[in-house]
N, C-alpha and C positions, 0 to 999 in steps of 0.2 A: 361373633359372640352375641349373647342376648343380655340386655340390662333390664332386670325385672324390678329393681328397686332404685328409685330416684329420690333426690331430695324433695322435700315437700313443695318447694317452689316449682320444681320441674313438673310435679303432678298437677299442681293447680293450673299452671300455664297450659299443660296438655289438655286438661278438661275444658278450659275456656276456649281453646283453639287459637289463642293469640299469644304473642310474646313481643314485648317491647325491645327495641334495639338498645343495647348497652355497649359500653366501651371499657377496655382495660388497657393500661399502658405497661409495656414490657421494656426493661426488666423491673422488678419490684423496686420502688423508691424513685422511679424516674418521672412519675406524674408531676411532682412538684419541685423537682431539682434539675438543674442543668447538668449534663454529663461532663465529666472531667476531661473529655477529649472530643475530637470531631474528625470527620473523614469525608472525602468526596464520593465514597462508595455507598450506594450505587447512584445517588441522585445528583451529584455535583460533577458528573463526568464530562459535561459539555461535549466535545468532539470524540471523547474516548469510548471504548467498548467496555462491557462488564458482564460477567456472570458471577453471582455471589449467592452463596447459601448462608443463612443465619439459623443456627439451631438454638432454640430457647429451652432451658430446662423446664420440665412440667411444673416445678415448684413455683414458677412465676405466675401460674394460674391458680393452683391450689392454695398458695400463700396469700391470694387476694380473693378468697372465698368462692372460687369457681371450682366446686367439687362435683361437677356433673358434666355430661357431654354438651358441647355447644356447636352451633352452626356459625362459622366466621364468614362475614359478608363483605368485609372491606379492611383496608390497611391505610393508616395515615402516618406520615413522617414529618418531623419538624426540623427546622434549622437550628444549628448550634447558636447559643446566645451570643449576640454581637450587636454592635451599633451600626453596622454597614447596611447599605441598601443594594438590592439586586433587581434586575428587570424581569426575570422569569423567562421561561422558554417552554418548548414542547418536545418531548422525546417520542419518536415514532418507532413502531416495531417492538414495543415492550412486551415481554412475556413474563407472566407472574405465575408461580407454582406454589402449592402448599403440599405438605406431606406430614404424616406421623413419622418421626425420624426412626430409622432402622438401627441407629446406634445412639449411645449416650453422648450428649454434647461434648463431654470431656474427652471422648474417644473419636472425635470427628476425623474422617478419612479425607485425604487429598483427592480421592476419586469421587466424583459427584454421585454416581449410581450406588455406591456403598452406603451413602447416608440416607438415600431415599427409601421410604417404606412402600409397602404394596399399594397404598392408597394415593401415591404421588399423582397429582392431577393439576392440569393447567386451569387456573381460575380467572385469568384475564389475558387478553392478547389485543394490543392496539396502542393508541397514543395515550401518553400520560403528561399532564401539565405540571410544570414546576412553577408555582405561583410567585409573582413579584412580591416584594415586601421589604421591611426594615427590621433589623434585630430588636429584641426587647431589652437588650442589655446583657452584660457578660456574666451575670450571676443568676439569671432566671431562665426558664425554658424558652426557647425561641418559638416563633409562630409556625403553624402547620404550612408546609410548602408543597407536599404531595399527598393527594387523597385518591386512592384507588378503590373503586367500587367493583367487587368481583361480579363477573357475569355468571359464575357458578359458585354458590356458597360451599364452604368446606366444612365437613363434620370432623371434630376433634374431641377426644375424650381425655382430659388431663388426669383423670383418676386411674387410667391404665398404667401410669408410670412412665409411659413413653414420651419423649420430648417432641417439641413442635418445630417444624422446619419450614422456612420460606426460601424461595429462590427467585431471583430477578435476573433477567438477561436482556440485553439489547446490543446491536452492533455499533461499530464506530460510525461517527458522523450521522447519527440518527436524530440529533437535535436540530431545531429549526433556526438557531442563532439566539442571541439574548445572553442573559447572565444568570448564574446560579451561585449558591453558597454552600458551605459544608453542612453536613447533617450531624445531629447529636449522637454521641457514642458514650457508653459506659464500658469501662475496661476492668481493672483489677477486681477479682472476686465476683464477677457478674453472673457466673454460672451460665454463660452463653459462649458460643464459638462461631467462627465464620470460616468459609472456604471460598476463595475468590480467584479469578483470573481476569486481569484488567487489560489484556492485550488480545487474547483470542478466546472469545466466549464459546467457540465450537470445540475447544480442546476437551479431552476426556478428564482432565484433572485441573486442580488449582493449588493455591497456597493456603495452608491451614493457619488460622490465627486463634489461639485459645483466649478465653476471658475477653471477648470482644463482642459487645452487644449493641447493635444499631437500635436506637430507641424507636419503637413502633407502637401506635395506638390501634388496637384491633376493634373492629365493630362486630358484635356478635349477638346472638339470641340463644337462650337455653333451648336445647334440642327437644322439641315436642313433636312426636309423629313417628312415622315408620320410614326407615331409610335403608334400603337394600344395599348390601356391600359384600364383598368376598375377597379372599386371597387364594393363592395357589402356590404349589411347589413344583419345581421342574417345568416351568412354562416354556422352555426353549431347549431344543436338542434334536438329535437325528431321529428320523422316523424308523420304526413305530415309536411314538412318544407317549408315555403314560403320565397324565397329570392328575394330581390329587387336589381337589378344591375344598376350601374351608369357608363356611358361612361366617360373615362378619357383620351381619345385619344389626342395626340398632332400632329398638322400638321403646317408646315410653308406655306401652300397654303392659300393665302388670302381668297379664296372662301370657306375654311373650309371643314370638312368631308361631303361626299356626301351620303354614304350608310353604313349600319351596318348589319352584318350577325352573329348571335349568335348560337353557338352549346352549349347548356346549360347542357347537360347530358353526354357528351363525346361519343356519338354514331355516330359522323361525319355527322349528319343530322341537317340542319338549323332549329332552333326552333323559332326564332324571328328575325324580321328586324327592330324592334323599336330601338330607341337610348337608352332608359333606360327601359328595360323590367322587368317583374317579372316572377317567375317560381316556381312551387310547386313540391317538391320531396316527393313522396309517399312511396318509398322503401328505407330501410337503405342502407348505402354504402358511399363510397368516390367518388366524381364526378369531372371529368375534365371539365373545362369551356374554350371555345375559342371564341374570337371576331375577325372577319375580317372586315376591313374598307377600304374605297376607298376615294380619293379626285380627283381633276382635273389635278394635276401635277405629282404625284408619283405613283410607283407601289403599289398595295394593300399591306396592312400590317396585320399580324395576331399575336395576343397575346394569348398564351395558359397557363393556370395556372392549373397544375396537382393537383388533390386532393383538389381543392379549396373549395368545398362544402362537408360538412360531415353531413349526416343525421344519427341520432342515434349515436352520438360519444361515448355514454356509452358502446356501443358494440365493440368499437375498441379494437382489440387484441394486447397485447404486450407480446410476448413470453419471458419466463424466467424460470429458474429452479435451483435447488441445487443438489449436489451429496455428498454422504457420505458412506464410506470414499473416499476421492479423491486420496489417495495414499496407497500403501501397497506392500507386497511381494506376488507374484503370488502363487496360484490363489486368486484374490480379488473379492469379491462380493460387488457390489456398488448399493445402493438404490438411485434412482432419484426421486425428488419431484417437481412436476409442481407448479410453483409460478406465472404463467401467470395471467394477468389481462384482463378484457373485456369479461369474461364468455365464453371461448372457449368450443366447444362441440366435437372437434376431435383433436387427437394428432398423430404425426408421428415422431418417434425418430430414428436418426442414431447414434448409441451408440459407434461405433468403427471407425468412420471417413471414411467408404468405400463407402459412398453415396448410401447405401442400407438401407431401412427402417427395423429396427430390432424389433420395438414394436409400437403398437397403443394404449397401455394402458396409462392412465393418469400418473401413478406413477410406472414405471417399475423397475425391478432389472436386473442386467447384471453381468455375471462373466467374468473377464479378466484372461485368463489362461497363456498368453504369456507376458513377460516383454516388456515395451515400453511406449510411451506417446500416448494418445488417444484423438482425438478431438470429441466432442459431439455436435449434433445439434437437436433442437426441432422446428418443425413447427406445430403450432396450429391454428385452424380456428373455425369460426362459420358461420352462414348463410351469413354474409356480408363481413367479414374481415379475413385476414390471416397474420401471423407474424412468422418470423424465428429468432431464437437465436442460434448462434454458439459460442462455447467456445473452443478455440484452446488449445491443450495440457492440457486439464482439468484433465484427469486421468493419474496418473503416477504410473506405475507398475514396481516393481523391479523383475527381473527374479530370482535372488538369493541374499542372504545376511545373515549376522550373527550379533547378538547382541554382538559385541566384547567388552571386558573390556578395559577401557581406560588405557593407559600405562604411561601417563604424569601427569594427575591430574584428580581426580574424587571425588566429594562431592555428596553423595546421601541424605544428610540431614535427616537421620533416627534417629539420637540421640534424646532422649526424654527430655533432660534437660542439663544444664551445659553450659559452655562457650567455648567448643571446638567442632570440627567436624572432623570426620575421613576422611582422604584421602585414599580411597580404590583403588587407581591406582596400577597397577602391577609393575610400575617402581619407581625410587627413585629421580625423578627430584625435588620433593617438599617434605617437612617434612610430617610425618605420621599424624600429627594433625594440623588443622588450628585453629586459635584463633578468636573468635567473640568479637566484642566490646560491646556486651550486652548478658545477659543470658536469655532474653525473646524473642529470635528469632524464636521459634518453631511455625510451622503452619500446618494446615491440607492439605494434598495433594488433597483432594476432593474425595468424594465417587464416585465409578464407574470408577476409572482410572485403575482398574485391578492391574497390577503388580507394581503400584506405591503406593498402599495403605499400610500404616503401620498397625500394630495390635492394636494400640490404637488411639483414637480420638485426633485431634489437635496436631498431630505430623507427621513428614515425609516430611516437606518442610520448606524453609526459607520464613517467612511470611511477608506480607506488614506491615511495621513497621515505615517507614519514615527514619530510620537511623540504619540499621543493615548491617554489611558486615563481610567478613572473611579475615583476614590477613593470607595468605598462609604460611608465615614464610620464604619465599625465593623469589628471583627475577625470572623473566621470561627470560630464556636463551635458544635460540633455533635457529637452522638452518635447512633448508629443508622443506618438506611438513608438514602441520599442519591442524588439524581439531578441531574446538571448537563448542560445542553444549550445549543447555540447554532448559528447559521448563520455560515459564513465564505465569503469569495470571495477566492481567491488573486490578487494582482496578477500579471499574466502576465510582467512583466519580472523577477520574483523567483522564478519557478517552480523554477529549478534551485538556488536559494540554500539553503545549509545553516546559515545564521545562526540562532541561537536566538531564538525569539519566544514570549512568554508570553501565553496566552489569558486566564489569570487567576492570582491567587496573592497570597500575603503574604510571599514570600521563601522559605517552606518548603513549605507546602501550595500546589501549583502544577501547571499543565498547560502543555506547550510543544511547538512544532514545532522542528526543527533540532537542532543539537548532537548529543548521543548518540541523540536520537530520529530523526535523519536526516530522511527525507521523511514519516515517520509522526508520531504524537503520543503522548506519555507523560504520565501523571499520577503524581506522586511526592510524597514529603514526609510520609507518614503511616506507621502501623504496617503497612500493606498492601504496602509496598515499591513497586516500579515496575509500574504497570498500563500495559502497552504495547499500542499499536495500531501495527503495523509495516508496514501497507500504505502505498503511495505515495499520499498524499492531497493532494499539492501540485501534481501534474501535470494534474489535471482542471480545465478552465476552468469558470467560472460558479459559482453558489452551491452549497455543499454543507452537509450537516447532520451534526453530531456530537452524540452523547449518551453519557454515562457513567452507568451505573446500578450503584450499590453496594447490594446486598441483604444487609443485615447479619444479618437473621434466618436467611437461607438460607446465608450464608457464601459468596456468589458475586458477582463483578463482571463486567460486560459493557460493551464498547464497541459502539456502533451507528454505522455510517457510511451516511448517506443512507437511514436506515430499515432497513438490513440488518445482521444480526449480523455483527460483524467480528472480535472478539477477546474472550476471556473467561478467567476463572481462579477459583480458590477460595481461601478463607481460613477461619480459625476463626470460627464464627458468634458473633454478639453481642459482638464485640470492637472494632468500628470507632468511633473517637471522635477528635476533634481540637479542641483548645482554643487557638486562636491569640490572640496579644496585639497583633500589628502590624495596621495598617489593611489591609483586604482590597481588592484591585483587580480590575477587569475591563478587559481589553484591555492588560494589563500588570501589574506588581507595584507596588502603592502604596508610595511612598517611594523608589523607584529611578528613575533617569533613563535607562535603556537597555533594550534587548531588548523593546520594545513589540510587541504583536501587530500593531498597525497599521503596523509597519515593512514588513509584507509582505501584510497582509490587510485586507479590509473585514470588519465584524462586525455581526450583527443578532440581535435577539430572544434575549437571554441570559436563561436561566431556571435557578433552583435550587429543588429540591423536597426537603422533609424526609421523603421516602418513596422507595421503589423503584418507579418506574413500570413497568408491564407493557409488553410489546412493542406491544400495540395502542394504548396511550396514547402511546408514543413516536412511532408512526406518525401518530396523530391530531394530535399537537403540531406536526408538520411542515406541517399543512394551513393554518396561518396564525396570526396573533396571537390571543391570547385577548381577550375583551371587557374593557376597562379604562378607568379615569379617571386620566389623567396630568396632574399639575399642571406648568405651565411659566410662565416670566416672573413674577417674585415679586410684582408689584403695588407700590402706593405707600401710605404710611400716612396715615390721618386722625387725628382727636383720640383715638381708642381704639386706635391702632395699625393694622397692615395688615389689612383685612378678608379673610376666608378663604372661598373657594368650593370646595365639595366635593360629592360625590355619595353618595346613600344606598345604592346597589346597583351591581353590575356591569351595564354596558349591553348585556345579552344580548337579542337580538331574538326574539320580542316581549317587552316587559316593561311591563305596564300600571301598575305601581306605582313605576316609576323616578321619582326626584325629585332636585333640586339643593338644597343647603343653603348659606345665607349665614350667617356668624357673625362676631363681633368687629367689627361695623359700628357706626357712630355711630347711636344710637337716634333714631327719629322723623324720618328724613330721606328724601327722594325718591331713587330710584335707578333704574337701567336695566339690564335683562338683555340682553346682546348675544349673538346666536347667528349663526354663519356656517359655511360649508363651506371657507373659506380663511382663512389668516392674513395674506394680502396679495393684492392684485390689481393687476397692472400696475405693480408697484413701490411701490404705496401701502401704508402701515403698516410698522412701528409708527407711529402718529400721536401726535406729541408733544402732550399735554394739560396741560403744566405751566402754561401761561398761564391755563387755566380752573380746574384742580383743585389745582395745587401742584407743587413741584419733584419730578421723577422719575416723574410720572404719564404713562402712555401707553396708547393703545388698541392691542391686539395681535390683535384679531379683526376681520375684514372684516364690517361690520354689515349682514348680509342680513336679519335679523329682530331687532326690538327690542321688549321688553316693559317697560312702566313698572311698578315695584314700590315698596313702602314698607318701610323697614327695621324698623319697629315697635320692639320692645325691643332691637334689635340682632342678632337671629337670626331668619331666615325660612326656611321650607321651601317650595320651589316645585315643585309636581307637574309632571312632564314625561313623560307616558306614551309608551313607544316602541312603535309599531305594527308589525305584520308586513306592512310595505308594501314590495313589490318595488322601488318607486322609490327607497327608501333604499339598496338594493343592499348590504345587510348581508352577504349570502353571500360577496361578494368583498372585504369589508373596506371600511369607510367611516369617515372621521373627521369629527366635528363639533366645532367650537371655540366656547367660551363664556367670557364675562367679565362682571363686574358693575361698573358705574360708580356711585359714591355721591356725590351732590351735597350735601355737608355744610357745616358751618361752615368746615371745611377739606376740600376734596374728597379722594377716595381711590379707588383701583381695587383689585379683588381680583387674586389670581393668575389666570392664564388656565388653562382646563381643556381638555385634549384628550380628547374622548369617543370612544373607539375602539369603534364599533358592530360587533358580530359575531353570527353565528349559531353557537353552539358545537355 
């Protein structure tokens, strides 16, 4: 459109060639009054993400004597009135957009694109400072905390009757640390609306909030000059695509625009001199459109909109891919799967980050022989479009590592019944048995997990049960480096839940999903503050692995997710210590009756090390359980009490010196060593032996092999060498079960022993 008649002020400024910067505060009345409400959107988000559109009614301009087109060059935001003090921070990756709204503010759509007008444009992209400060009081406007100077001024005409839209977006964790405060908001009757998404700024839509006006001070100048602009209809569709263009140029020249020169296909050749031409695009592709205009007073003006027209948008390529496994100990063979959209016909993969194409296959494989982190890029194309996706540090390869046994606490959850779980850690920081608050805790580790599978179905993990946890029987007392890791599997029905669930803790020292941790996980309750992993870890189906490594000597902490570094931070070295007094729990907080981990998750292979495991060792620990001897089913007492069955060493294959030890047995009595690969068969067992041996005695191992032994003086060592026999299948994990029956003056049975055979 052409504006031939401006206010006298606009004419004077145009004639002089200068215009002083002015400001206006939106909404009306906010310049001298504190808003009745406040919000962290968008500038108090700290670690959160945001995309927020605010649509201001045009009356906020015309009602403040702005009855002419303006060029907006900046936006300022203020804190809500308070007496608090904040340190300030910097947001990185901020994108700021302006637009003449395509809808009235009262009819704002949840879909971003519906609200944007044809002049929607990015006016800033970069870092934005949130200034430190102190509130001015609770009844007066707060100080300015955000001041964004646009790199590209935006032309807006409030006299058109169309409303004004701002849009701010930045990803999660874009801040650099520090502190913020809430921003000032006007609500009821504000003639403004907002649309926001505070979890996924890349989503196509958000939540609409009517009568919600974020207070903003705009920096502007009356528009004096010539500003080319245009709109178009049907800018996207199948070819041949006919597009109708409409001149939307603004000039302060009373004589109006004199000439138009259109380059409609981006080839730098003028295709039309009409004011409002039409053009047909016969070939698929994205086209740049330029309009150059002249008037009688000002230099010519050109407006270029890149990729403005899309012919055959269904062919637009969006590169993407997955990789599995994304971590491991070298050599790691990784299979890549192309998940690109838009029907690409060619692929170029840089699989090791050296900017050299390694494969042109659609779904290649690649072997990483050297430890390190590798960036992977895929460029895919078709006849019209091309797209590149780069994933930084996607592949994490450990040069070396060992599946080390945990020395502080280790629950492998291989027991097949009962209310206790064996602590198979090599140290004595916690009791040998943990106690469950339920006897129905058993779950299946899931077929195909290799060295995590038990020999029987529905056993081998702590299952999703809503209220199952282990009381370790002792407090957490520790100083120095520490590593905690476990597997979890989110129950699909609770994937969207934000309810708090504790993986472990004593009420203070704890790690949890939900609550302030959202869909990530936090560790808190120590001098280190909140150790946050803010990735969405609850949306992925199947088993996932978490590891928290606190390196006290180096003053560094790291979260690993599925073997990949996920989050880290630093602290003062040699300061980490915690001396708890309450009972420490796994799968919940011992002593409380709510917020169990099993409210939403299965859990398996919980380990705690009194050292900082290296990256390679974290990867290796994901390969399966460590070799262990886990006691289950307590046995029954004879004349000397309950006889005890234990093992001399970890059952690592091969182990020619492995042996079993019987102690506390009635001396000089015959006995039988029972060995089996199952604890039941076809529903048989436990077998009640109370009629033969005495009350409470039972056989809990299916007797595939029996050896007669003699109790001697009450303690017997039984050599049981473990061969490197492929039939034992130790490489994939294998459980042998054993128990001793003592035929005494009063019979007795030992505890049962789950021997988890492994090749470490």
